[in-house]
ChimeraX commands (.cxc) that place a marker at each C-alpha (Angstrom):
marker #1 position 202.63,136.91,-8.64 radius 0.5
marker #1 position 200.76,139.05,-6.11 radius 0.5
marker #1 position 198.92,142.05,-7.46 radius 0.5
marker #1 position 197.75,145.09,-5.54 radius 0.5
marker #1 position 195.21,147.68,-6.54 radius 0.5
marker #1 position 195.73,151.39,-6.28 radius 0.5
marker #1 position 193.99,154.65,-7.03 radius 0.5
marker #1 position 196.99,156.73,-6.04 radius 0.5
marker #1 position 200.62,155.67,-5.96 radius 0.5
marker #1 position 201.60,154.07,-2.68 radius 0.5
marker #1 position 198.03,153.64,-1.40 radius 0.5
marker #1 position 196.96,150.08,-2.18 radius 0.5
marker #1 position 193.34,149.06,-1.83 radius 0.5
marker #1 position 191.01,146.35,-3.12 radius 0.5
marker #1 position 189.79,147.09,-6.62 radius 0.5
marker #1 position 189.15,144.54,-9.37 radius 0.5
marker #1 position 189.69,146.95,-12.26 radius 0.5
marker #1 position 193.14,148.29,-11.38 radius 0.5
marker #1 position 195.99,145.90,-10.57 radius 0.5
marker #1 position 199.53,146.95,-9.75 radius 0.5
marker #1 position 202.81,145.35,-8.72 radius 0.5
marker #1 position 205.23,148.25,-8.43 radius 0.5
marker #1 position 208.11,146.23,-6.95 radius 0.5
marker #1 position 208.16,143.97,-10.00 radius 0.5
marker #1 position 207.90,147.02,-12.27 radius 0.5
marker #1 position 210.86,148.73,-10.62 radius 0.5
marker #1 position 213.04,145.62,-10.91 radius 0.5
marker #1 position 212.07,145.09,-14.53 radius 0.5
marker #1 position 212.67,148.74,-15.34 radius 0.5
marker #1 position 216.28,148.39,-14.16 radius 0.5
marker #1 position 216.74,145.15,-16.12 radius 0.5
marker #1 position 215.24,146.65,-19.26 radius 0.5
marker #1 position 217.39,149.77,-19.09 radius 0.5
marker #1 position 220.53,147.69,-18.67 radius 0.5
marker #1 position 219.49,145.78,-21.77 radius 0.5
marker #1 position 218.74,148.93,-23.79 radius 0.5
marker #1 position 221.61,150.79,-25.41 radius 0.5
marker #1 position 219.82,154.13,-25.39 radius 0.5
marker #1 position 217.74,155.40,-22.49 radius 0.5
marker #1 position 215.43,157.21,-24.91 radius 0.5
marker #1 position 214.25,153.94,-26.47 radius 0.5
marker #1 position 210.77,152.72,-25.44 radius 0.5
marker #1 position 211.04,149.98,-22.83 radius 0.5
marker #1 position 207.38,149.50,-21.84 radius 0.5
marker #1 position 204.09,149.31,-23.71 radius 0.5
marker #1 position 200.34,149.42,-23.18 radius 0.5
marker #1 position 198.80,146.24,-24.57 radius 0.5
marker #1 position 195.39,144.82,-25.36 radius 0.5
marker #1 position 196.08,141.14,-24.77 radius 0.5
marker #1 position 194.76,138.69,-27.38 radius 0.5
marker #1 position 193.83,135.21,-26.14 radius 0.5
marker #1 position 193.55,132.82,-29.08 radius 0.5
marker #1 position 191.36,129.74,-29.41 radius 0.5
marker #1 position 192.96,126.35,-29.99 radius 0.5
marker #1 position 191.99,126.52,-33.65 radius 0.5
marker #1 position 193.65,129.92,-33.98 radius 0.5
marker #1 position 196.76,128.65,-32.21 radius 0.5
marker #1 position 196.96,125.81,-34.73 radius 0.5
marker #1 position 196.70,128.29,-37.61 radius 0.5
marker #1 position 199.50,130.42,-36.17 radius 0.5
marker #1 position 201.66,127.33,-35.71 radius 0.5
marker #1 position 201.13,126.41,-39.38 radius 0.5
marker #1 position 202.04,129.97,-40.37 radius 0.5
marker #1 position 205.21,129.85,-38.29 radius 0.5
marker #1 position 206.19,126.57,-39.92 radius 0.5
marker #1 position 205.85,128.15,-43.35 radius 0.5
marker #1 position 207.78,131.24,-42.24 radius 0.5
marker #1 position 210.74,129.22,-41.02 radius 0.5
marker #1 position 210.64,127.04,-44.15 radius 0.5
marker #1 position 210.68,130.06,-46.47 radius 0.5
marker #1 position 213.10,132.18,-44.43 radius 0.5
marker #1 position 215.15,129.76,-42.31 radius 0.5
marker #1 position 218.01,132.20,-41.72 radius 0.5
marker #1 position 216.13,135.35,-40.72 radius 0.5
marker #1 position 212.44,134.56,-40.21 radius 0.5
marker #1 position 211.58,134.76,-36.51 radius 0.5
marker #1 position 208.13,133.53,-35.37 radius 0.5
marker #1 position 206.54,135.61,-32.61 radius 0.5
marker #1 position 204.99,133.27,-30.00 radius 0.5
marker #1 position 201.20,133.17,-30.09 radius 0.5
marker #1 position 201.23,133.21,-26.28 radius 0.5
marker #1 position 202.42,136.83,-26.40 radius 0.5
marker #1 position 199.80,137.98,-28.92 radius 0.5
marker #1 position 198.59,141.52,-28.30 radius 0.5
marker #1 position 197.68,144.84,-29.87 radius 0.5
marker #1 position 200.07,147.63,-28.86 radius 0.5
marker #1 position 198.25,150.87,-28.06 radius 0.5
marker #1 position 201.36,152.85,-27.12 radius 0.5
marker #1 position 205.06,152.41,-26.40 radius 0.5
marker #1 position 206.56,154.21,-23.40 radius 0.5
marker #1 position 210.00,155.33,-22.22 radius 0.5
marker #1 position 210.04,154.72,-18.45 radius 0.5
marker #1 position 213.61,155.36,-17.24 radius 0.5
marker #1 position 212.99,155.08,-13.49 radius 0.5
marker #1 position 210.48,154.22,-10.76 radius 0.5
marker #1 position 208.99,157.72,-10.81 radius 0.5
marker #1 position 208.16,157.37,-14.49 radius 0.5
marker #1 position 206.68,153.92,-13.83 radius 0.5
marker #1 position 204.41,155.25,-11.09 radius 0.5
marker #1 position 203.36,158.12,-13.36 radius 0.5
marker #1 position 202.44,155.63,-16.10 radius 0.5
marker #1 position 200.51,153.47,-13.63 radius 0.5
marker #1 position 198.52,156.44,-12.38 radius 0.5
marker #1 position 197.86,157.60,-15.94 radius 0.5
marker #1 position 196.61,154.13,-16.91 radius 0.5
marker #1 position 194.06,154.18,-14.11 radius 0.5
marker #1 position 192.62,157.50,-15.33 radius 0.5
marker #1 position 191.37,155.69,-18.45 radius 0.5
marker #1 position 188.42,154.13,-16.60 radius 0.5
marker #1 position 185.83,156.44,-18.28 radius 0.5
marker #1 position 187.11,155.42,-21.74 radius 0.5
marker #1 position 186.79,151.75,-20.76 radius 0.5
marker #1 position 183.03,151.92,-20.28 radius 0.5
marker #1 position 180.84,150.08,-22.74 radius 0.5
marker #1 position 182.01,146.57,-21.97 radius 0.5
marker #1 position 184.84,144.42,-23.35 radius 0.5
marker #1 position 186.34,145.24,-26.73 radius 0.5
marker #1 position 185.32,142.83,-29.51 radius 0.5
marker #1 position 187.66,142.43,-32.47 radius 0.5
marker #1 position 188.28,140.03,-35.36 radius 0.5
marker #1 position 191.75,138.96,-36.47 radius 0.5
marker #1 position 191.62,138.43,-40.21 radius 0.5
marker #1 position 193.94,139.05,-43.16 radius 0.5
marker #1 position 197.70,139.41,-43.40 radius 0.5
marker #1 position 199.69,142.63,-43.60 radius 0.5
marker #1 position 203.30,143.75,-43.30 radius 0.5
marker #1 position 205.56,146.63,-42.33 radius 0.5
marker #1 position 208.24,147.09,-45.01 radius 0.5
marker #1 position 208.34,143.28,-45.39 radius 0.5
marker #1 position 210.28,143.04,-42.14 radius 0.5
marker #1 position 207.27,142.45,-39.89 radius 0.5
marker #1 position 204.26,140.30,-40.80 radius 0.5
marker #1 position 201.02,140.67,-38.86 radius 0.5
marker #1 position 197.36,139.74,-38.80 radius 0.5
marker #1 position 195.03,142.69,-39.28 radius 0.5
marker #1 position 192.58,143.76,-36.58 radius 0.5
marker #1 position 188.98,144.46,-37.54 radius 0.5
marker #1 position 186.44,145.87,-35.13 radius 0.5
marker #1 position 182.85,144.84,-34.62 radius 0.5
marker #1 position 180.49,147.32,-36.29 radius 0.5
marker #1 position 179.20,148.31,-32.84 radius 0.5
marker #1 position 182.77,149.11,-31.75 radius 0.5
marker #1 position 184.15,150.59,-34.96 radius 0.5
marker #1 position 186.80,153.20,-34.20 radius 0.5
marker #1 position 186.98,152.29,-30.52 radius 0.5
marker #1 position 190.55,150.95,-30.68 radius 0.5
marker #1 position 191.85,154.14,-32.28 radius 0.5
marker #1 position 189.93,156.18,-29.70 radius 0.5
marker #1 position 191.46,154.14,-26.88 radius 0.5
marker #1 position 194.96,154.50,-28.34 radius 0.5
marker #1 position 194.51,158.27,-28.55 radius 0.5
marker #1 position 193.20,158.36,-24.98 radius 0.5
marker #1 position 196.20,156.34,-23.76 radius 0.5
marker #1 position 198.62,158.71,-25.47 radius 0.5
marker #1 position 196.85,161.77,-24.08 radius 0.5
marker #1 position 196.79,160.35,-20.54 radius 0.5
marker #1 position 200.49,159.51,-20.66 radius 0.5
marker #1 position 201.55,162.84,-22.18 radius 0.5
marker #1 position 199.45,164.70,-19.60 radius 0.5
marker #1 position 201.24,162.74,-16.86 radius 0.5
marker #1 position 204.62,163.69,-18.31 radius 0.5
marker #1 position 205.38,160.19,-19.63 radius 0.5
marker #1 position 207.40,160.00,-22.85 radius 0.5
marker #1 position 205.39,158.19,-25.54 radius 0.5
marker #1 position 206.63,156.59,-28.77 radius 0.5
marker #1 position 206.06,158.61,-31.92 radius 0.5
marker #1 position 204.96,155.91,-34.36 radius 0.5
marker #1 position 201.33,156.30,-35.49 radius 0.5
marker #1 position 198.83,153.75,-34.19 radius 0.5
marker #1 position 198.13,150.79,-36.46 radius 0.5
marker #1 position 196.03,148.01,-34.96 radius 0.5
marker #1 position 197.74,144.68,-35.63 radius 0.5
marker #1 position 198.99,141.49,-33.97 radius 0.5
marker #1 position 202.55,140.56,-34.95 radius 0.5
marker #1 position 203.10,137.03,-36.26 radius 0.5
marker #1 position 206.74,137.14,-37.33 radius 0.5
marker #1 position 209.67,139.40,-38.05 radius 0.5
marker #1 position 213.08,139.49,-39.67 radius 0.5
marker #1 position 216.14,139.06,-37.49 radius 0.5
marker #1 position 218.11,141.49,-39.66 radius 0.5
marker #1 position 217.65,143.81,-42.62 radius 0.5
marker #1 position 216.68,140.95,-44.95 radius 0.5
marker #1 position 213.13,141.09,-46.31 radius 0.5
marker #1 position 210.56,138.44,-45.47 radius 0.5
marker #1 position 208.92,136.48,-48.34 radius 0.5
marker #1 position 205.57,138.18,-47.72 radius 0.5
marker #1 position 203.99,137.32,-51.07 radius 0.5
marker #1 position 204.81,133.64,-50.66 radius 0.5
marker #1 position 203.47,133.70,-47.11 radius 0.5
marker #1 position 200.25,135.28,-48.26 radius 0.5
marker #1 position 199.85,132.74,-51.06 radius 0.5
marker #1 position 200.23,130.00,-48.48 radius 0.5
marker #1 position 197.37,131.50,-46.46 radius 0.5
marker #1 position 194.87,132.95,-48.92 radius 0.5
marker #1 position 192.34,133.44,-46.13 radius 0.5
marker #1 position 194.13,133.99,-42.84 radius 0.5
marker #1 position 191.48,134.07,-40.10 radius 0.5
marker #1 position 192.05,133.75,-36.35 radius 0.5
marker #1 position 188.44,134.45,-35.47 radius 0.5
marker #1 position 186.73,136.77,-33.00 radius 0.5
marker #1 position 188.47,137.92,-29.84 radius 0.5
marker #1 position 187.19,139.60,-26.68 radius 0.5
marker #1 position 189.68,141.98,-25.02 radius 0.5
marker #1 position 188.93,142.37,-21.32 radius 0.5
marker #1 position 191.59,144.82,-20.12 radius 0.5
marker #1 position 194.54,147.04,-21.02 radius 0.5
marker #1 position 197.90,146.23,-19.45 radius 0.5
marker #1 position 201.22,147.96,-18.78 radius 0.5
marker #1 position 204.05,145.56,-19.66 radius 0.5
marker #1 position 207.85,145.77,-19.98 radius 0.5
marker #1 position 209.60,144.93,-23.23 radius 0.5
marker #1 position 212.39,142.40,-23.58 radius 0.5
marker #1 position 212.23,140.90,-20.11 radius 0.5
marker #1 position 211.29,137.46,-18.74 radius 0.5
marker #1 position 207.59,136.84,-19.15 radius 0.5
marker #1 position 205.10,135.88,-16.48 radius 0.5
marker #1 position 204.12,132.38,-17.55 radius 0.5
marker #1 position 203.75,132.60,-21.29 radius 0.5
marker #1 position 202.90,136.29,-21.53 radius 0.5
marker #1 position 204.73,139.49,-20.70 radius 0.5
marker #1 position 204.86,140.45,-17.04 radius 0.5
marker #1 position 201.85,142.64,-16.26 radius 0.5
marker #1 position 202.79,145.58,-14.01 radius 0.5
marker #1 position 199.37,147.20,-13.98 radius 0.5
marker #1 position 196.00,146.68,-15.65 radius 0.5
marker #1 position 192.66,148.41,-16.04 radius 0.5
marker #1 position 189.55,146.42,-16.97 radius 0.5
marker #1 position 186.73,147.24,-19.35 radius 0.5
marker link #1:1,2 radius 0.2
marker link #1:2,3 radius 0.2
marker link #1:3,4 radius 0.2
marker link #1:4,5 radius 0.2
marker link #1:5,6 radius 0.2
marker link #1:6,7 radius 0.2
marker link #1:7,8 radius 0.2
marker link #1:8,9 radius 0.2
marker link #1:9,10 radius 0.2
marker link #1:10,11 radius 0.2
marker link #1:11,12 radius 0.2
marker link #1:12,13 radius 0.2
marker link #1:13,14 radius 0.2
marker link #1:14,15 radius 0.2
marker link #1:15,16 radius 0.2
marker link #1:16,17 radius 0.2
marker link #1:17,18 radius 0.2
marker link #1:18,19 radius 0.2
marker link #1:19,20 radius 0.2
marker link #1:20,21 radius 0.2
marker link #1:21,22 radius 0.2
marker link #1:22,23 radius 0.2
marker link #1:23,24 radius 0.2
marker link #1:24,25 radius 0.2
marker link #1:25,26 radius 0.2
marker link #1:26,27 radius 0.2
marker link #1:27,28 radius 0.2
marker link #1:28,29 radius 0.2
marker link #1:29,30 radius 0.2
marker link #1:30,31 radius 0.2
marker link #1:31,32 radius 0.2
marker link #1:32,33 radius 0.2
marker link #1:33,34 radius 0.2
marker link #1:34,35 radius 0.2
marker link #1:35,36 radius 0.2
marker link #1:36,37 radius 0.2
marker link #1:37,38 radius 0.2
marker link #1:38,39 radius 0.2
marker link #1:39,40 radius 0.2
marker link #1:40,41 radius 0.2
marker link #1:41,42 radius 0.2
marker link #1:42,43 radius 0.2
marker link #1:43,44 radius 0.2
marker link #1:44,45 radius 0.2
marker link #1:45,46 radius 0.2
marker link #1:46,47 radius 0.2
marker link #1:47,48 radius 0.2
marker link #1:48,49 radius 0.2
marker link #1:49,50 radius 0.2
marker link #1:50,51 radius 0.2
marker link #1:51,52 radius 0.2
marker link #1:52,53 radius 0.2
marker link #1:53,54 radius 0.2
marker link #1:54,55 radius 0.2
marker link #1:55,56 radius 0.2
marker link #1:56,57 radius 0.2
marker link #1:57,58 radius 0.2
marker link #1:58,59 radius 0.2
marker link #1:59,60 radius 0.2
marker link #1:60,61 radius 0.2
marker link #1:61,62 radius 0.2
marker link #1:62,63 radius 0.2
marker link #1:63,64 radius 0.2
marker link #1:64,65 radius 0.2
marker link #1:65,66 radius 0.2
marker link #1:66,67 radius 0.2
marker link #1:67,68 radius 0.2
marker link #1:68,69 radius 0.2
marker link #1:69,70 radius 0.2
marker link #1:70,71 radius 0.2
marker link #1:71,72 radius 0.2
marker link #1:72,73 radius 0.2
marker link #1:73,74 radius 0.2
marker link #1:74,75 radius 0.2
marker link #1:75,76 radius 0.2
marker link #1:76,77 radius 0.2
marker link #1:77,78 radius 0.2
marker link #1:78,79 radius 0.2
marker link #1:79,80 radius 0.2
marker link #1:80,81 radius 0.2
marker link #1:81,82 radius 0.2
marker link #1:82,83 radius 0.2
marker link #1:83,84 radius 0.2
marker link #1:84,85 radius 0.2
marker link #1:85,86 radius 0.2
marker link #1:86,87 radius 0.2
marker link #1:87,88 radius 0.2
marker link #1:88,89 radius 0.2
marker link #1:89,90 radius 0.2
marker link #1:90,91 radius 0.2
marker link #1:91,92 radius 0.2
marker link #1:92,93 radius 0.2
marker link #1:93,94 radius 0.2
marker link #1:94,95 radius 0.2
marker link #1:95,96 radius 0.2
marker link #1:96,97 radius 0.2
marker link #1:97,98 radius 0.2
marker link #1:98,99 radius 0.2
marker link #1:99,100 radius 0.2
marker link #1:100,101 radius 0.2
marker link #1:101,102 radius 0.2
marker link #1:102,103 radius 0.2
marker link #1:103,104 radius 0.2
marker link #1:104,105 radius 0.2
marker link #1:105,106 radius 0.2
marker link #1:106,107 radius 0.2
marker link #1:107,108 radius 0.2
marker link #1:108,109 radius 0.2
marker link #1:109,110 radius 0.2
marker link #1:110,111 radius 0.2
marker link #1:111,112 radius 0.2
marker link #1:112,113 radius 0.2
marker link #1:113,114 radius 0.2
marker link #1:114,115 radius 0.2
marker link #1:115,116 radius 0.2
marker link #1:116,117 radius 0.2
marker link #1:117,118 radius 0.2
marker link #1:118,119 radius 0.2
marker link #1:119,120 radius 0.2
marker link #1:120,121 radius 0.2
marker link #1:121,122 radius 0.2
marker link #1:122,123 radius 0.2
marker link #1:123,124 radius 0.2
marker link #1:124,125 radius 0.2
marker link #1:125,126 radius 0.2
marker link #1:126,127 radius 0.2
marker link #1:127,128 radius 0.2
marker link #1:128,129 radius 0.2
marker link #1:129,130 radius 0.2
marker link #1:130,131 radius 0.2
marker link #1:131,132 radius 0.2
marker link #1:132,133 radius 0.2
marker link #1:133,134 radius 0.2
marker link #1:134,135 radius 0.2
marker link #1:135,136 radius 0.2
marker link #1:136,137 radius 0.2
marker link #1:137,138 radius 0.2
marker link #1:138,139 radius 0.2
marker link #1:139,140 radius 0.2
marker link #1:140,141 radius 0.2
marker link #1:141,142 radius 0.2
marker link #1:142,143 radius 0.2
marker link #1:143,144 radius 0.2
marker link #1:144,145 radius 0.2
marker link #1:145,146 radius 0.2
marker link #1:146,147 radius 0.2
marker link #1:147,148 radius 0.2
marker link #1:148,149 radius 0.2
marker link #1:149,150 radius 0.2
marker link #1:150,151 radius 0.2
marker link #1:151,152 radius 0.2
marker link #1:152,153 radius 0.2
marker link #1:153,154 radius 0.2
marker link #1:154,155 radius 0.2
marker link #1:155,156 radius 0.2
marker link #1:156,157 radius 0.2
marker link #1:157,158 radius 0.2
marker link #1:158,159 radius 0.2
marker link #1:159,160 radius 0.2
marker link #1:160,161 radius 0.2
marker link #1:161,162 radius 0.2
marker link #1:162,163 radius 0.2
marker link #1:163,164 radius 0.2
marker link #1:164,165 radius 0.2
marker link #1:165,166 radius 0.2
marker link #1:166,167 radius 0.2
marker link #1:167,168 radius 0.2
marker link #1:168,169 radius 0.2
marker link #1:169,170 radius 0.2
marker link #1:170,171 radius 0.2
marker link #1:171,172 radius 0.2
marker link #1:172,173 radius 0.2
marker link #1:173,174 radius 0.2
marker link #1:174,175 radius 0.2
marker link #1:175,176 radius 0.2
marker link #1:176,177 radius 0.2
marker link #1:177,178 radius 0.2
marker link #1:178,179 radius 0.2
marker link #1:179,180 radius 0.2
marker link #1:180,181 radius 0.2
marker link #1:181,182 radius 0.2
marker link #1:182,183 radius 0.2
marker link #1:183,184 radius 0.2
marker link #1:184,185 radius 0.2
marker link #1:185,186 radius 0.2
marker link #1:186,187 radius 0.2
marker link #1:187,188 radius 0.2
marker link #1:188,189 radius 0.2
marker link #1:189,190 radius 0.2
marker link #1:190,191 radius 0.2
marker link #1:191,192 radius 0.2
marker link #1:192,193 radius 0.2
marker link #1:193,194 radius 0.2
marker link #1:194,195 radius 0.2
marker link #1:195,196 radius 0.2
marker link #1:196,197 radius 0.2
marker link #1:197,198 radius 0.2
marker link #1:198,199 radius 0.2
marker link #1:199,200 radius 0.2
marker link #1:200,201 radius 0.2
marker link #1:201,202 radius 0.2
marker link #1:202,203 radius 0.2
marker link #1:203,204 radius 0.2
marker link #1:204,205 radius 0.2
marker link #1:205,206 radius 0.2
marker link #1:206,207 radius 0.2
marker link #1:207,208 radius 0.2
marker link #1:208,209 radius 0.2
marker link #1:209,210 radius 0.2
marker link #1:210,211 radius 0.2
marker link #1:211,212 radius 0.2
marker link #1:212,213 radius 0.2
marker link #1:213,214 radius 0.2
marker link #1:214,215 radius 0.2
marker link #1:215,216 radius 0.2
marker link #1:216,217 radius 0.2
marker link #1:217,218 radius 0.2
marker link #1:218,219 radius 0.2
marker link #1:219,220 radius 0.2
marker link #1:220,221 radius 0.2
marker link #1:221,222 radius 0.2
marker link #1:222,223 radius 0.2
marker link #1:223,224 radius 0.2
marker link #1:224,225 radius 0.2
marker link #1:225,226 radius 0.2
marker link #1:226,227 radius 0.2
marker link #1:227,228 radius 0.2
view
């Protein structure tokens, strides 16, 4: 996929830190809205992509095997290839909203200073036993940086007039979820992995991605990105 850089909507230029493909975004926005039942539902998100080592991928595969063994009817593994930390969810109903979100993302450059974000993925957690995730821990030199970035993303989007999801920020990487209202066997999963550790990760950029649409390769389609 071809990417173009921009500092203002409609004025592409060469820039390594800011990548945009508005045509793809517009097409995906239409597809996502047709899929959504309510226009007010978030259909895009700002992600910190997590690239796992082969050892970590093997651990996730073992976890997924246990999940499907323990909950064969409703346990859904989330592919490791789509691993990410969600900083904010967005409601982008049209191309104007998409361009506003892209411009807002590029204003985060000052908050991205200080080099790549270093995190550790260690320990299991859950949301109401319907979502199971690995917890995100920050390097002592970066402690609090993720929450600061999430707050900056929300502020930039709200300032740009973009509708942002209301759920509070909780740094995590989803491993599996329930396909319905049935609860996942979290305690059994945790017993199966007394020390769940996916190691240290370096996050190099934040990305604007659509939800629930075909992915680019093995990850979500990236409409725009800003690098650390």
